[in-house]
C-alpha positions, -999 to +999 in steps of 0.1 A: -227+553-104-253+578-086-231+610-075-248+635-053-237+672-065-223+697-039-251+724-027-245+762-036-261+787-021-298+789-012-321+819-007-354+811+010-376+799-021-412+821-027-438+801-006-459+789-030-437+767-047-415+756-024-400+725-033-412+722-068-374+713-083-370+689-055-402+672-066-398+670-100-362+655-094-376+630-073-403+618-099-377+615-128-353+599-107-376+573-090-397+565-121-397+528-129-408+511-160-436+489-146-451+521-133-462+535-169-492+530-179-491+510-208-511+536-233-480+558-223-456+536-230-472+530-269-477+569-269-438+572-262-428+541-292-453+561-316-435+595-307-397+578-310-410+565-349-422+598-356-390+615-342-370+589-364-391+600-391-386+640-391-350+637-381-344+617-409-359+633-435-344+670-417-310+653-422-309+667-455-322+701-449-294+729-449-296+742-416-288+703-408-257+704-432-244+734-419-244+727-385-231+696-395-204+707-413-193+724-381-196+703-358-173+677-378-149+704-387-146+705-348-143+670-342-147+649-312-151+612-293-168+589-316-198+580-291-227+588-306-247+588-343-251+620-366-285+603-382-289+600-417-251+605-421-232+572-404-210+596-388-206+596-347-189+624-324-193+633-290-230+626-275-234+668-268-227+672-304-249+649-317-278+660-300-270+694-310-270+679-349-299+652-348-320+679-323-320+706-348-324+682-381-357+667-362-374+706-359-365+719-389-389+707-410-414+716-385-430+681-386-428+666-353-453+661-325-464+689-300-481+688-268-504+715-279-518+733-246-481+740-237-474+748-277-442+722-266-422+705-290-414+674-269-396+645-290-375+671-306-356+688-271-354+650-257-350+620-281-315+634-296-297+636-261-317+605-249-305+583-281-270+598-280-267+587-244-284+550-247-262+543-272-228+554-255-235+541-227-255+505-238-290+514-223-321+494-229-350+503-249-370+499-214-342+528-201-351+550-230-387+550-229-388+558-188-363+584-194-383+603-224-418+594-202-399+613-174-382+638-188-417+652-209-439+648-173-414+675-162-414+697-187-447+699-191-451+703-153-426+732-153-450+749-184-481+747-160-461+767-135-450+790-158-483+795-175-485+807-213-476+836-199-439+823-201-446+817-242-468+849-245-436+871-235-413+855-261-400+824-250-401+794-267-413+764-251-398+741-269-365+757-263-367+762-225-389+739-212-372+717-237-342+720-221-354+713-187-373+681-197-336+669-216-318+673-182-344+652-162-348+626-188-309+623-189-307+622-156-331+595-153-308+580-181-274+583-163-291+567-128-286+600-109-297+602-077-326+631-064-297+654-053-275+653-084-309+654-105-324+684-087-287+699-094-293+691-135-326+708-136-310+737-118-279+737-144-305+736-174-326+764-161-294+787-159-289+777-199-327+776-208-335+802-234-351+807-268-369+834-286-405+830-309-387+861-333-368+834-346-399+817-360-397+809-397-360+809-394-333+782-388-328+795-355-360+776-346-351+745-353-317+754-337-339+757-303-345+719-305-309+711-309-296+736-279-322+726-259-313+686-262-276+694-263-277+719-229-303+697-209-277+665-215-247+687-207-265+694-173-270+657-163-234+647-173-224+678-153-244+671-124-230+634-124-197+649-121-206+665-089-210+703-105-235+722-083-262+743-087-291+754-068-318+727-055-346+749-059-338+767-095-374+761-107-392+784-079-365+804-060-363+842-060-348+851-091-347+816-105-370+800-134-404+807-127-394+841-112-374+854-140-392+840-177-432+846-163-449+873-151-475+847-140-478+815-117-497+789-108-480+768-076-507+741-077-503+730-108-467+714-110-475+692-090-507+681-096-515+643-096-480+640-102-470+598-110-510+595-115-516+620-149-493+619-179-488+650-203-475+623-225-514+608-233-521+644-247-494+641-279-506+654-311-487+644-343-484+661-375-497+655-410-493+690-426-458+700-426-464+733-409-465+747-379-493+729-361-510+765-354-518+764-391-534+728-390-565+737-381-572+760-411-548+732-432-577+710-424-606+731-429-597+746-462-587+711-477-624+698-466-640+726-480-621+718-516-630+683-514-667+692-504-674+713-530-651+705-554-639+741-553-617+757-582-592+783-569-602+801-598-640+804-587-630+818-555-633+855-548-616+856-515-611+837-481-617+849-447-598+826-418-611+831-383-582+826-361-570+824-323-549+853-309-527+827-303-525+812-340-524+848-349-494+855-330-477+827-344-487+820-380-492+852-397-467+858-418-483+875-448-461+870-475-433+845-468-403+845-491-390+813-482-402+778-470-395+780-442-416+815-437-443+794-452-449+769-423-459+801-407-485+819-432-526+810-427-527+827-454-503+808-480-507+775-463-550+777-466-543+793-501-521+755-502-546+734-492-578+753-511-552+749-542-549+710-538-512+713-528-499+679-506-500+701-475-483+664-461-454+662-486-420+682-472-412+697-507-448+716-512-427+744-486-407+759-510-388+790-520-405+785-558-444+780-539-439+816-523-438+829-559-460+807-574-486+830-593-512+807-588-506+806-547-497+841-544-534+852-561-555+831-536-529+845-513-535+875-514-574+874-518-571+860-479-578+878-448-569+861-416-586+880-385-593+871-348-620+851-332-621+850-293-647+827-291-630+798-308-615+771-291-578+768-281-573+745-311-600+761-339-600+777-369-625+786-395-623+791-430-649+813-452-647+809-487-669+832-509-672+817-548-677+843-578-712+833-581-721+848-549-721+809-528-706+813-496-688+784-479-678+781-443-661+752-422-641+750-388-616+724-374-603+719-345-568+698-343-565+701-302-580+667-297-552+637-298-562+607-311-569+577-289-571+551-312-531+541-312-539+512-335-553+536-364-527+565-350-500+539-353-509+528-390-507+563-401-477+574-383-460+542-400-471+557-433-456+589-428-425+575-414-418+555-447-426+582-464-403+603-447-377+579-440-371+557-472-358+584-493-325+586-467-320+548-455-339+527-475-371+511-479-354+477-463-338+500-437-371+520-425-394+484-424-368+474-399-366+509-381-406+505-376-399+468-365-376+478-340-395+506-326-426+484-326-402+460-299-387+489-280-391+473-250-377+441-255-342+456-271-312+450-246-296+474-267-301+505-294-275+493-313-292+477-346-318+503-339-293+531-345-273+513-374-308+518-392-305+554-399-275+555-416-280+572-453-279+547-480-277+575-508 
């Protein structure tokens, strides 16, 4: 049942951004499956499969185990499943644990323009709610697309200045996206959906200073749980502002020193941010991927022997340096944010797609440390946003250099789908078994035809 939230006191919104909250709420509330282009539906299913894989693998990581233990000790109504554990708890708790598990490996998809990991903030809330309320696969797709579009458009409004101030978009924008998606899944009307965005806006938080720690993964869990709570409360009539994104002292005004008012609503309902989604094939921060790719290709092209390398220079963008310049990582989590170490791993032939490669032991491995210490990272303003260049100087005087840009999405969806299925199987099979992994691939492939998601969730139970 659609419920209207009571209105709170309204100050005059800033003229340039007036109506953003309501317009985005209307879009999310009114979006229908048949309106979503076929390629966007395909990408939504690919995002779900990738998210399930990284979540199942992440469920065995220490951060997920700690959070799961705390949630189970607190207890909750058996409404939704904690993936990889075969236990059920409250929808908010399931969203919190699954969201954290899905981001702990830093192996999830990304919308590079906004530096936003959308799936890890949205799917934990949406799958938990869909399980509780017996929603269909079509419902899940529509809610996900609505949430992603909402998060990205608010990201365009607050510009890169939001991230540069120190906020983590996955935490902040993700909370708003999860609220919009959950509101759509709950079938709230426009007024209640706008209230959900307001409730989410006042909870949205996450510090980039936490990169390289367990708390970064918690950002995704909290975004999902808080966004879900916002929609649930709005559905019960909990009040908020209907202009929380654009009002004075609201989300945009408080969390960003700059705004682009026209960007939030331009092409709404015509263009879809999900078309720019990028999938990871290295289990590290995406800002390190261009250098990893360049280093790996140099090794293959010139059959490089790490012992023959005199020194290495990584030329990277300012944005990459701001995120991935942990010079001497001490933990596996920190390793994912070290351009020096990840480049050394690629040049040494380490499998950067393997989650076990990023370990505390790798940080003190003599071969890797020697190559890491021979690597310097410098800024390069002329590089494109998703590019890095690696320059290798050998002891015999030879110099090899190569640049790579990882910001362009793959438009060959069939090839991308096959590659994602391989990644999923490698991540999920050790947790749920090969048979369940194969069935999950099939279930996701037919998602729009599933009346309920019970069988899909059932496959996510650990087998060992």
